[in-house]
Backbone as a ProteinNet text record, in pm:
[ID]
protein_1_A
[PRIMARY]
MTPMEKTNPTTLSVGCYELNIKTLRLICHRADGSRTEQALSFRECSMLQLLILNLDEIVENERFRNELWENTYLFSDASLYVFISHLRRYLSADPRITIINLRGRGYRMTFQQQQP
[TERTIARY]
-669.9	-549.1	-531.8	-414.9	-387.7	-342.2	-344.8	-296.1	-152.3	-71.4	67.5	77.2	-13.4	-10	-67.3	-141.6	-208.1	-120.7	-14.2	67.1	205.5	269.6	403.5	514.3	496.3	608.3	658.3	790.4	851.5	852.5	862.7	864.6	760.6	708.8	616.5	672.6	649.1	701.8	592.7	608.8	526.3	610.9	620.3	701.4	845.6	901.3	1039.9	1048.4	938.5	932.4	931.9	992.3	991.2	946	841	789.2	837.7	918.4	964	869	792	686.7	744.6	854.6	915.7	978.5	1046.3	1117.4	1036	915.8	830.2	903.3	971.4	1047.6	997.7	989.8	958	1085.9	1135.3	1262.3	1233.9	1290.9	1275.7	1407.2	1402.5	1519.2	1506.4	1585.5	1576.5	1651.6	1614.2	1674.1	1823.6	1869.2	2011.7	2095.4	2032.3	2103.5	2100.3	2054.5	2046.3	1922.9	1920.8	1805	1777.3	1649.6	1608.5	1518.2	1516.3	1430.7	1342.2	1219.8	1123.4	1072.4	1086.8	1029.6	879	802.7	657	607.4	492.6	426.9	364.9	329.2	266.2	139.7	59	-66.7	-40.7	56.9	90.3	136.1	221.7	271.3	156.3	67.8	-46.5	-138.9	-162	-247.5	-183.6	-53.4	15.8	17.7	35.9	32.9	-103.8	-210.4	-345.6	-362.9	-316.5	-331.3	-249.5	-126.3	-42.1	-100.1	-143.6	-199.9	-329.9	-396.1	-521.9	-507.2	-391.2	-362	-472.8	-517.4	-624.5	-761.7	-774.1	-904.2	-937.7	-1064.4	-1107.5	-1086.5	-1020.8	-1013.4	-1114.4	-1221.6	-1331.6	-1288.1	-1343.9	-1318.1	-1347.4	-1453	-1492.7	-1385	-1318.3	-1210.9	-1092.9	-1056.2	-950.9	-990.4	-1114.3	-1163.7	-1154.6	-1203.9	-1210.1	-1074.4	-984.5	-856.7	-745.2	-756.6	-643.7	-670.2	-794.1	-825.7	-885.7	-813.5	-862.9	-992.3	-995.1	-1113.2	-1179	-1286.6	-1349.9	-1408.4	-1421	-1470.4	-1367.9	-1240.3	-1134.7	-1116.5	-1183.6	-1170.9	-1259.7	-1205.6	-1286.7	-1235.7	-1322.6	-1280.8	-1168.8	-1169.8	-1065	-929.4	-925	-797.6	-748.4	-838.4	-801.8	-742.6	-804.2	-755.6	-613.7	-586.4	-453	-349.3	-379.4	-286	-264.3	-370.5	-359.2	-273.7	-290	-207.6	-59.9	-28.1	111.4	163	84.4	127.4	148.8	61.8	78.9	210.3	241.6	366.5	486.9	481.1	591.8	613.7	506.9	514.4	532.1	553.2	552.7	670	775.8	890.5	860.9	753.6	717.3	579	575.5	446.5	353.7	402.7	318.3	223.3	248.4	166.8	70	-55.9	-155.6	-247.6	-294.9	-396.4	-519	-623.4	-745.6	-849.1	-910.5	-1019.3	-1150.7	-1221.9	-1355.7	-1451.6	-1490.9	-1564.5	-1674.2	-1662.6	-1761.9	-1745.6	-1655.4	-1637.7	-1504	-1396.2	-1263.7	-1156.7	-1047.8	-932.5	-884.4	-824.2	-768.2	-629.3	-531.3	-396.6	-384	-330.2	-306.8	-159.1	-113.5	23.2	16.3	60.7	56.4	188.9	188.7	311.2	353.4	484.2	533.1	520.7	489.5	478.7	619.4	641.1	775.6	811.1
-972.1	-1009.3	-915.5	-858.2	-764.4	-841.3	-775.4	-842.1	-890.2	-818.4	-858.9	-992.4	-1019.5	-1143.1	-1261.4	-1234.4	-1339.9	-1400.2	-1331.2	-1378.8	-1416.8	-1504.6	-1548.1	-1467.9	-1415.8	-1349.2	-1229.3	-1214.6	-1099.5	-979.8	-1005.9	-896.3	-918.7	-808.1	-807.2	-708.2	-732.8	-644.2	-598.2	-474.8	-420.5	-314.7	-326.2	-232.2	-234	-116.2	-106.3	-109.3	-136.5	-131.5	-269.1	-272.9	-392	-345.9	-406.4	-374.6	-480.3	-438.3	-530	-516.3	-617.5	-614.8	-619.1	-689.6	-700.7	-570.2	-500	-377.7	-250.7	-265.9	-151.3	-52.7	-107.3	-26.3	-50.7	58.7	52.2	87.5	-6.3	11.1	28.3	133.3	160.5	128	34	-3.9	68.5	172.2	254.7	190.5	229.7	175.3	204.2	313.8	348.5	271.4	180.4	100	154.8	278.2	335.8	281.6	302.5	256.6	356.3	371.3	457.4	376.4	417.5	351	453.6	414.4	497.7	419.5	476.5	414	437.6	335.5	345.1	324.6	382.1	350.6	211.5	151.8	20.3	23.1	126.6	135.5	155.8	241.5	260.3	128.1	56.6	-71	-171.2	-176.4	-268	-233.9	-105.2	-63.1	-98.7	-70.9	-102	-252.6	-329	-473.9	-520.3	-467.3	-502.8	-469.5	-352.3	-310.9	-399	-432.8	-517.4	-658.1	-713.9	-849.1	-856.7	-742.9	-737.4	-651.6	-659.1	-579.6	-596.2	-485.7	-480.6	-518	-527.2	-553.4	-437.9	-418.8	-313.2	-360.2	-275.3	-297	-199	-253.2	-172.6	-89.2	30.1	114.7	37.4	-40.3	-118.7	-220	-275.3	-371.4	-301.8	-183.8	-106.4	-81.7	-39.9	-9.1	-131.1	-243.4	-363	-425.1	-420.2	-488.3	-401.2	-269.4	-183.6	-86.6	-65.1	25.4	-57.5	-70	-149.1	-89.1	41.4	111.1	180.1	123.3	177.4	316.6	357.4	492.9	597.7	558.8	652.7	660.4	572.3	566.1	671.8	734.9	823.4	813.9	845.8	846.2	946.5	1056	1158.3	1102.6	1027.3	971.1	866.3	788.3	691	762.3	871.4	948.8	1000.6	1045.3	1096.5	984.9	865.8	754.1	716.3	715.7	685	790.8	917.5	1025.1	1001.9	958.7	927.2	814.7	709.6	596.5	637.9	719.6	767.8	843.2	926.1	1003	908	809.2	714.3	634	606.3	523.8	604.7	733.9	823.8	803.8	735.4	715.3	615.4	538.6	441	477	544.2	589.5	476.6	353.8	240.2	200.1	251.8	216.9	331.1	298.4	399.1	340.5	429.9	393.4	476.2	407.7	471.5	474.4	590.4	606.3	572.7	478.4	444.9	504.2	623.8	707.5	631.7	635.7	572.5	422.2	360.8	214.5	174.6	228.2	187.4	232.8	156.5	190.8	67.1	92.2	-16	25.6	-61	-37.8	-110.7	-42.1	-104.1	-91.4	-184.2	-182.7	-203.9	-105.8	-108.9	-160.9	-279.5	-333.5	-247.4	-230.6	-154	-238.2	-170.9	-238.6	-264.7	-382.2	-413.7	-326.6
1397	1326.1	1207	1193.9	1084.2	960.7	843.6	722.7	737.7	815	833.2	905.4	995.3	1072.1	993.6	888.2	813	704	665	554.4	602.5	529	563.7	498.2	376.1	311.2	391.9	392.6	458.7	365.9	235.6	139	30.1	-17.7	-131.3	-231.9	-359.1	-462.6	-556.9	-602.5	-709.1	-779.6	-911.3	-987.3	-938.4	-918.2	-870.9	-718.8	-651.7	-505.8	-442	-325.5	-241.1	-102.8	-51.8	80.4	177.6	275.9	378.9	497.7	519.6	620.9	762.2	777.7	911	957.3	865.5	903.5	877.9	818.2	783.8	692.3	591.9	497.2	355.8	279.2	137.4	62.9	-16	-86	-234.1	-291.6	-434.1	-503.3	-596.6	-676.7	-810.2	-828.9	-949.7	-1066.7	-1187.2	-1308.7	-1317.2	-1256.6	-1262.2	-1160	-1086.5	-988.5	-847.1	-831.2	-697.3	-625.7	-496.9	-420.6	-308.9	-278.7	-168.5	-76.1	49.7	147.8	215.3	240.2	310.8	430.7	548.8	668.1	666.9	697.4	700.4	842.6	870.8	997.5	983.9	1095.8	1092.6	1006.9	1021.9	946.5	797.7	761.6	620.1	558.2	630.3	580.2	564.2	660.2	652.7	536.4	514.4	402.9	269.5	258.3	133.7	110.1	213.8	201.3	149.6	205.7	158.9	11	-29	-168.4	-261.9	-223.5	-308.3	-318.1	-206.1	-207.4	-286.5	-302.8	-376.3	-501.3	-565.9	-685.4	-788.7	-843.4	-944.3	-890.2	-759.2	-697	-603.1	-579.3	-487.4	-343.8	-265.7	-121	-61.6	-9.5	41.9	162.7	174.2	291.6	419.5	418.1	534.9	573.6	474	502.5	569.8	519.4	586.5	731.7	751.1	886.3	977.5	931.3	1015.3	1043.2	945.6	961.3	1017.2	1002.3	1039.6	1153.2	1186.2	1296.1	1408.4	1518.8	1630.9	1685.5	1695.6	1745.5	1627	1576	1456.2	1478.6	1604	1631	1590.6	1582.7	1544.5	1393.1	1320.5	1175.4	1109.7	1006.6	923.8	780.5	686.9	547	525.3	600.2	586.8	630.2	739.4	783.5	683.9	627.8	525.7	405.1	364.3	249.1	274.8	396.8	430.4	415.3	466.2	453.2	306.7	227.9	84.7	16	52.8	-3.6	24.6	146	180.8	91.8	75.7	-6.2	-150.6	-203.4	-341.5	-355.9	-258.7	-262.9	-254.4	-166.7	-153.2	-281.4	-355.2	-475.2	-603.5	-591.8	-708.1	-804	-763.6	-852.9	-964.6	-950.6	-1053.9	-1108.8	-1224.9	-1279.8	-1324.3	-1325.1	-1363.4	-1251.6	-1131	-1014.1	-985.5	-973.8	-936.2	-828.4	-743.7	-644.8	-679.5	-719.3	-767.9	-657	-639.3	-542.1	-611.6	-556.7	-605.3	-503	-529.7	-435.9	-361.1	-228.8	-143.9	-126.8	-205.2	-198.8	-140.8	-199.1	-154.4	-250.3	-254.2	-336.4	-410.2	-527.7	-607.9	-652.2	-627.6	-677.9	-810.3	-908.6	-1037.9	-1074.9	-1154.3	-1204.4	-1354.3	-1428.8	-1575.8	-1627.3	-1687.4	-1745.9	-1863.5	-1881.1	-1995.6	-2120.8	-2230	-2358.2	-2413.7	-2474.4	-2529.3	-2647.6
[MASK]
++++++++++++++++++++++++++++++++++++++++++++++++++++++++++++++++++++++++++++++++++++++++++++++++++++++++++++++++++++

């Protein structure tokens, strides 16, 4: 069972982004009122969902492997890094969002609230 199948919400939000799990779309709502959409692959969407649901917590490499790769023989740290690189690029319009690599352990998404 993938993370998408375990949760009920259709959309998740972080920063200026809205992740639509059903349509595999990442929507960016910009401050000027414009909006952009990015189509995601099933795996990219699942990874982003895991990171958002576990905001400020470490998502272990092993968890990505077990939940998102049906055949763990096809999984490698290099392929995981490539997917994380894509997600970082997709989320680059909001500098408050970062995905931190915890070498050898996993990744953590953080969201820095703006100071008033």
